[in-house]
N, C-alpha and C positions, 0 to 999 in steps of 0.2 A: 676774490677775483672770479671764482666761478659764478657766484651770484650775481656779479656785475654783468658778466656775459648773458646770463639768463634774462636779466631785466632788459638789456639792450635788444636781444633777439625777439622778446615777446611783445615789444610795442607794436601797435598797429601799423600796416603797410603805408608807405607814403609813395608817391609817383617817383620812379627812378630818375636819374639825371637825363637830360636831353640828348639824344643820340647825335653822332657826328653829322648825320645828314637828315636834320629834322623834316625837311620836305618830303623825304622818302618814307616817313612813318605814317601810315595811313591806316586807321583801325577798320575801314571799310574793306580793305583788301585782305588783310589777315582773317577778318571775320568771314567773308565770303570763301576763302580758302578751306577754313575749318568746316563750314557748312557743306561745301562740296565734298570734302573728304568723309564726313560722317554720315552724309545723306539726310534728306528730308524726313525719312522715317525715323531716324534717331531723335532728330529734334522734336517731332511730334510726340514720340514715346516719353521723352522727358517733360514735356509740357503737361502730359496727362498725369504724371507723378505728383504726390502730395509735395509741395515746395519746389517742384521742378521748374516752373515758371519764374520763380524768384531767383533760382540758381542761374538760369540762362540770362536774365536781366544783369545779374551781378557779374558773371563771367564775361558776357559779350560787351559789358560796359567798361571793362578793365583792360586796356590795350597791353599793359605789362603781362598780365596773367595770360591773354591770348597769345601773345608772342612766345612766352615761355613754353606753353603747351604745343604750339605749332612749330617751334624751332629748337627743340631739344632732342633731335635725333629721329630716326626712322619710326613710322608708326609700327611696322613689323619688327620685333625684336628677335626673330628666328632668321639666323643667317642663312639657312638653307632655302629660304624663299627665293634667293637669287637676286636679280637685278630689278624685280617687279615688286614695288612697295604693296603693302597689304592695307587697303582702306577699311577692311572689316575691323582691324585692330584700332583704327582711329575711332570708329563708332563705340566699340566697347570701351574705349578709354574714356570718352566723354560720358557715357552712362556710368562708369565706375566712379569718375569724379563727382558727378551728381550725388551718388550714393555716399560718398565720403563727407560732402558738405552737409548733407541731411543728417547724418549721424555725428556731426561734430557739435557736441552739446555745449562746450565751453568756448567756442570760437577760436580754437587753436589755429585754424586755416586763416584766420585774420592776421597772424603774425608771419614774418618773412619765412622762417624755417618751417613753420606748419604748413603753408601754402606749397612751399617746395616739395616737401615730403609727399603731400597728398597728391600733387600733379604727377610727380615722378611715379608714385605707387600706382596711380591709375594708368599711366601710360605703360608701365611694365606689365601689370597683372589684370588689366581689365579684360584679358582674352579669355581665361577660363577659371579664374579663382572664384570660389564661392563668396557670395556678399558678406557673410559673417566672418570669413577669415581676412578679407580686406580691411574691414572695420577694426578687427582685433590687432591686426599689425600696425595700423595707423594709431591705435590706442597704446601699443607698445612704445613706439617712438615718441608719442606725445609725453608719456610719463618720464622717459629717460631725458627729454629735453628739459622737463620741468625739475627733475631732481638732479640735474648736472651730471649724468653718468655717460653722456656721449662724448667722444674724442672732441678735443677743443676745436679742430679744424672743420668738424662737422658742421658748425654754424655758419660757415663760409660757402658751403655748397650750393650751386645753383641747381636747377631742375635736372639738367643733364648729368651732373656728378651724383645727385641723389639716386638717379636711375641706377647708376653702377654700384651704389651702396646697397640699394634694396634688392638688386640682383634680379637675374633671369636665368634660364637654364637650370644648372643643378642648384643654384642658391635658392630657387623657387621651391624646392622640395621641402624647405624648412616648415615644420608645423609651428604654431604658436607656441605650443608647450615647449618644442626644443629651442625656439628663439629666446624666450625668456630665461630658460635654464642657462644657456651658454652665455648671454649676456651677463647675469648674475655670477656665474662661476669664473669666466675668463676675462677678467677686468685688469689688464696689464698696461704698462707704459707703451706709447705708441709704436716705437721701433721694435719692441718685443713680439709684435704680431707676426714678425718674420719667422719666429721660432715657436709660436704658441702651439703649433701642431705637435710638438714634441711633449706637450702635457699628456698625450696619449702614448701607450706602449706599442712600439712596432711588433707585432706577433703574428706570425702566419698561422699558428695553432692555438686554440684556446686551452684552458687547463684540462679539458676532457679529451684533447687530441683531435678535435674537430677543426677542419680546414677553414680559413677565412672565405674560401671561394665556395663552399657549400652551405646549404640551408640550416645547419645546426650550430653554426659558429656563435651566434648571439641567441639562439632560441631559449636557452635555459633561464635567461634574464629578461626577456622581453616584457614579462607581466610586471616587472619591478622598475625598470629603468627606460627613459626615452632614448632615443637614437644617439643623441650627443653624449649622454651619460654613459651608454654602452660603449661608445668609442673610447671614452676616457678610462672606463673601469676595466673593460675586457681587452681593448686594444683594437688593432687592425694594421692594414698595410697602407700603401701610399694613397689610394683612393680615400679611405676613411680619415686619414690623417690630414689630407689636403682639404677635405670638406670641412672639418673640424676647425683648421686654421682660417679658412675663407669665411665661414660662418661666424667664427669669434670676432673677426675684424668687422664684418658688416653689421653685427648687432650693436656695434659701438660706433657707427656712423663713419666707418673708414671704407673707402672704395675698393672693393675686392671681389674677385670670383674665381672659380676653379679654372684649371687649365690642363691640357693633355701634353705629354711629351712621349716620344717613342718608348713604349713598354713601360710607361711610368706616369703617375698623376702628380701635379703640382698646383699651385695657386699663385695667382698675381694679385699684388696690392699696390696702392699708390704710396710712394715714398714722400711724405710731406716735407721732410728736411731738405732732400735733394731735388724735389720737384719733378719726379719722373716715375714710370712704373718700374716695379721690380718683381722678380720671380722668387717665390719662396718655395722650400722643399724641392729644389730643383737638382737634376742630375745632368741636364744638357741644355744647351742654348736654344735648341729648336723647341719653341713652346708655342702651343695653340690654344688660346683662351677659348673656352667653351662658348662664350657669347661676346659680341661687342656690338656697338651701335653703327657698325659698318661692315666692311668685308672681313674675312677672317684672318687669324694671325696675330702674333704679338707686335708686328710692325704696325698693324692697323690701330692698335691702341695709341701709340704715340702720334701716328698721323691724325687720328681723331681728335686727340687732346690739343695738338697744334692748331688745328682748325677751330675748334670751339674756344680757344684762348685768344684768337686773333680779335682785335678790337673792331674789325670791320666785319665780323661775322654776322652780326644781326642786320646789317645793311645787305649782305648777300642773301640772308634768308628772306627779306622783304622782296627782293628781286625774284627769288624762287616762287613765292606765294603769287606773285603777278604773272608767273609763267614765262619770265625773261631768264631762261635758263643759261644761255651763253653769257650773259651779263652777270648773272649770279656766280658763276663759276670763275670769271675773271675778276669780280669784285673782291673774292676771298679765295685764293688757291686752296684746293683740297676740299671742295664743296661736293662731297660724295653724294648727299641726298639729292641736290640738284641734277647731277648726272644721272641717278637712278630715274628720277621723275622724267628727265628729258628722253632717256632711253625708252621708257614705257610708252611715252607720247609717240615717238617715231615708229614704234612696233605697231601701236594701235592704228595709227593712219597709214600704215604700210608706206613709209616715206620713200622719197626718191633718193637715188644714189648720192646726189649732191648734198642732201641734208645729212645723210649719215657721215659723209666726209667732213661736213662741218662740225658734226658731234665728234668725230675722231680727232680733228685737228684741235679742237677746244680741250679734249682731255689730255692730249700730248702737251699743250701749253700750260695748263693749269694744275697738272699733277706731276710736274717735274719736282722731285724731292719727296713725293708721296707714292713710291713705287708699288706698294701692296694694294692700295685702293685704286690708283691709276690703272694697274693691270686689270683689275677686276672688271672696270668699265670698259677698257680698251679690248679685252678679250671678246666681250659681247659685240663690239663694233666690228672686229674682224669677221665675225660669223656672217656679217651682211656686206662683205666686199667680195663680190663674185669674180670680178676681172682679174686674171691671173697677174699681169703686170703691176696694177694698182695694189693688188694684195700683197705683193712682194715688197713694194715701196712702203706700204703701211707697216709691214712687220719689221722692216729695217728701221723705220722711223721709231717703232715702239722701243727698240733697244737703246734709243738715246734718252728715252723717258725712263724706262724701267731699269734703273742703274742702283747699284748698291749705295746706300747713303750712310747707314750705320751697321757695320758688320755684327755688332753685338746684339742688335735687336731684330734686324730684318730676318726673315726665314731663309737665312743663307745656305741652309743644309739641303734644300731642294729646289735651288734656283733653276736647274736644268728641267725639273718636272713641271714647275709652275708656269714657266715662260718659254724656254727654248723648244722644248717638245710640242708645245701648242703652236708656236710659231711656224713650225715646219711640218704641220698635220697634212696640208693640202699642197706642200711645195714639191716641186720636181727636184730630182738629184742636183741639178746645176743650180737651181734657186736655193738649195741647202747650203751650197758653197758660199753664195752670196750672203746669206743671212749669217753664216759663220764669221765671214770677214767683217760684217757689221758689228757682230757681238764682240769680236777681238778688239775692234777700234773703240766700241762704246764702254767696254768694261776694262779697259787696259790699266786704269789707275785704281780699281777697286781691290780690296784685300782677299776676297774670296770668289767673287763671280768671275774674275779673269781665269782663275785656276779651274772653276767648274765648267767654264765655257770650253776650255780646251779638253778637259775630260769628256764632256759631252760630245765634242766634235770628233775625238778619236773613236768613240763607239759608234757613231753615225757614219763617218766618211772615210775611215781607214777600211776600205773593202777589198782592196788588192794592192799589188806592188805599185803601180803608177799613182793610185789615189793616195796611198800611204806616203809616197815621196813628195806629192803636192802638199798634202797636209803638214808634213814636217817642215817643209820650206816655209809655208805661210806662217807657221807658229814661230820658227826660228826669226823670220824677218821681222814679226811683230815684237818678239822679246828684245831683239837687238835695237829696234826703233824706240821702244818704250823704256827699256831698261828694267822691267818688271820680272820677277822671278815667276817661273811657270810650273805647272804640275805634269810630271812624266808618268804618273801611274797608269792612266788608262791607255797611254801610247804603248807602254811595255806590256800591259796585259793584252792588248789587242794583238801585238807581234807575237806574244807567247801562244795565245789561244789559236792563231793561224798558223803557228809553226814557221813563222816567216823570219829566218835568221837574219837576212839582209835589213829588214825593218828593224828588228831587234838592235842590231849593231848601229844602225843609223840614229836611232832614238838616243843610244848612250853616247854617240858622238856629239849630238846636239847638246846633251846634258853636260858633258864635260866642257864644252865650248861656253856654254851660258851660265852654268852654275858649277864651277869646279870644287866648291866646298861642300856640295850636296852628297857625293858618294861617300861611303863609310871610310874612316882612316884605316889604313893597313898597319899591322903590327909586325914584329920582328919574326914571329913564328911563321914557318912555311912548311909545305909538303914537297916531296920530290917530284921533279917532272919527269924523270925516268923511273919506271918501277914496273915490276911483274913482266919484264922483257918487253916493255913497250914505252911509248911516250904518252904524255898527258894530251888527251883529246878533248876533254869536256869544254875547254874554253872557246872551242870552234862552234859550240852548239848553243842551244837555248833550253831555258827551263820551262816546263809546262806542268800545271798543276790540275788535280782533279777538281778544286775549287779554290776561290780566293775569299778573303774576310777582312774585317776591319783591322786585324793585327798583322796582316800581310803587307809587306813594304816591297813592291816590285823593283825599286831603285836598286836593291841589293841581290836581285836574281843572279847577275852575273858573277858575283862575289862567291856564289855557291859553286862555281865551275873552275875557278882557278886556284893555284897552288899557294896563293898568299893569304894569311890570316887577316881578319878585319875586326874592328870593334863591334860588339853586339853579338847576341846569341843566334838569332835566326836569320837565315837568308831568304826564307819563304815561310808562309804559315797558311795552311789549308783552312777551310771551314769544317765544321763537324760532319763526320761521316762514318759509316761502319768500317769502310776499307778505304780511307783516303790514300792518295798517292802523289808522288812528284816524278816527273820523267825528263830525262836529259835526251834532247832530239839532236842528233849529229847532222852535218851537211849531207852526208852520204853513209853507205855501208863501211863498216870498219871491222877489223879483226879485234875483238875485245879480248884482252889477256887478264885484267884485274880492275877492281872497282873498290874505292874506299869511301864509306859513308861516315860523316862526323856528326855526332849528335848535339843537341842544342838545348838550352834550358837548363835549370837546376831543380833540385827537389823532386817532386812528384811529376813535374813536366818531363823529365828524362824518360818516364816509363811510358810516354804516349806513343813511342815509336815501335814498340814491340807488341805482338810477334811480327818482326820485320822480315820482308821478303824482297828479293831482287829477281826482276824478269828481263828477258832480252827478246827482242823481236826486229826483223827486217823491215816489216811492212807497217807496224804500229797496230796490228789487229791480232796477229797470232803471236802469244808470248810463251816463252818457256822459263820456267823457275830455275835459277842457277845457284840461289843462296837463301838459307833460312836461318833465323836465330830468334830465340825467345829471351835472350840475356840482355839485361839493360847495360849498355856499354858506352864509354865516351866515343869510340870508333868501332866500326865493323869493317873488316877486311875480307873481300872475296877474291881470291886468287883462282883462276880457272886452270883446270888440268891442261886443256888445250885451248887454242883461240876459238872464239865463237863469232861468226858473221852477225852483225846487228847494226841497226841505226838507231834504234830506240832502247834506252835503258831506263826501266821502271822500277822505283823503289817505293814501297808501301807497306802498310799494315795488312795483315791476313784477314780475309773476310771471316768474321765470326758472328753468327746469327744470335748467339747468347751473349754477346758483349755489347755494351752501350757505345754510342757514337763517341768518337774521339777526334780532336784536332791532329794535325800531322805537321811538324816542322823539323828542319834539319839546318845545320850549318854548312856542310859541304856534301857534294856528291862528285866525286872525282873519278873519271873514266880513263883507263890506260889502254893502249893497244897500237894497232897499226892502221894508218889511213888507207882507205881505198878509194876516196872521193878526190 
């Protein structure tokens, strides 16, 4: 079977099937587009090379080849180039392709797979790869195509897909020696490439105690093993393992490249069975591939693949080559390259506002369902909208286009960063309210954007008591209308940070109304409401922390203050600090008679709270210590010898410059005394 695939793939190329719109297929248009992109100097330089004139006749005489060269993604493969395409890369790509054809001794490029590999390699690495390395890489894949060691689906790849195989960014670091070694070593069944990284050992220190982050980790063996073999034999952490996995897959013709995650490295590869991209060696859904043929982010990969898999794609490319950008974008939605070229044209011509508005409207129309790339184009358009009212309308319109389509793949973890904060950069306070209202409406049926919209709005708009009440009403009305569950985290944190008890209570009332199942369930255990010669005051107050973190759950803050027990250990959780604290802020001064602090967590987590201190203050600035303990206990009781006037009750760890930073979390802080408010 493998030999049959080889024979079929190595037969000479024949013309492809006629396109859906044959009249639109014009070799003169694509030829002129390529010549304009590479420049006359490049054409003249190739003509002067030995065999160059023959290459140009062969290349420009083959419309299929030209269309694959011009229609397989951006000339520039550097996503940091922004919206401006890089024609210098087009020139270097054609020069590289001429080089590969000249060094093709057995006419491998006359086969379908050979021509696709050569064209993709030239498009990717014509930028700065040494000529010798380009030829050697081509030789590697020629050998593997002929000996049948490429993945079976590699034979089906077009030029764009081979660009993803051959890699750019960190995949381009591969030396030929490394490429050959890992191809021969890591030959596993297709689905195994998701776990091939684990052929390496995860080791932070080598056998001599040198850290992977230092220069001596691999140094003792570099004279003997190449980089890939060093990763296999010595080990590494997520970066080394991810590169090993990505490079292993790519060396067998599998679409793959490295990716970044918060504080972690991963790699992405095409799942041929499922027909979609997958993330390997992943610890989180927020994944940013280091390179793609369009805008950045994991979502862009699926959007790009959807565009290039569309049967109308080449029709759209032909319109792009002719400079018909609006038609090109409408012919096949998601045409990011056409948008980039149109944007560059408008900028170079210092286009009128009406032309920019046409561009923005076309982006909104044709990138519905492709929010990642659509936003990359639209954000550039917004920079050219000077009029305040028009800019506000454009920003609100963006929220109908940039909506969450697939929560598991779109960059959902920073929706507020990539869109909402950008949309309000130049907005007035009242315009921010309008943009927030549009976001609530536009994102109401999404799994995560709706929640993040509310969290973002709370941080921006809840600035005082009237604005907080306005915000809470808007959110409540939206949730009642849509039936969607909302997030209360940022609203509670905002109330806590501002010491606004009225806002604090209003948020909880909304939470109880909209989502009565959200608060923790209470248990039978309870603490007294009368103790230490006073009544329980803390339920009247609010919790305020030195800091919050990902394990903090503000929904349970009020449970820290009442006498009823609830399921779960922590009512709050600070970030790491040398002297973290939690504070109960009462509505006014009171005569404090006693305090009960209830520990949380088990095992070593119970020790995080000591050495524990309690301080009291009337003004929130000048505190007096009233209790100290270094004993790890389930509860600490502080009975005051005589009442102390205070509004602020702070509980925390003692500042110790010789101690490492710690988290701080408790189950309860119960304050007893007499109300003076």
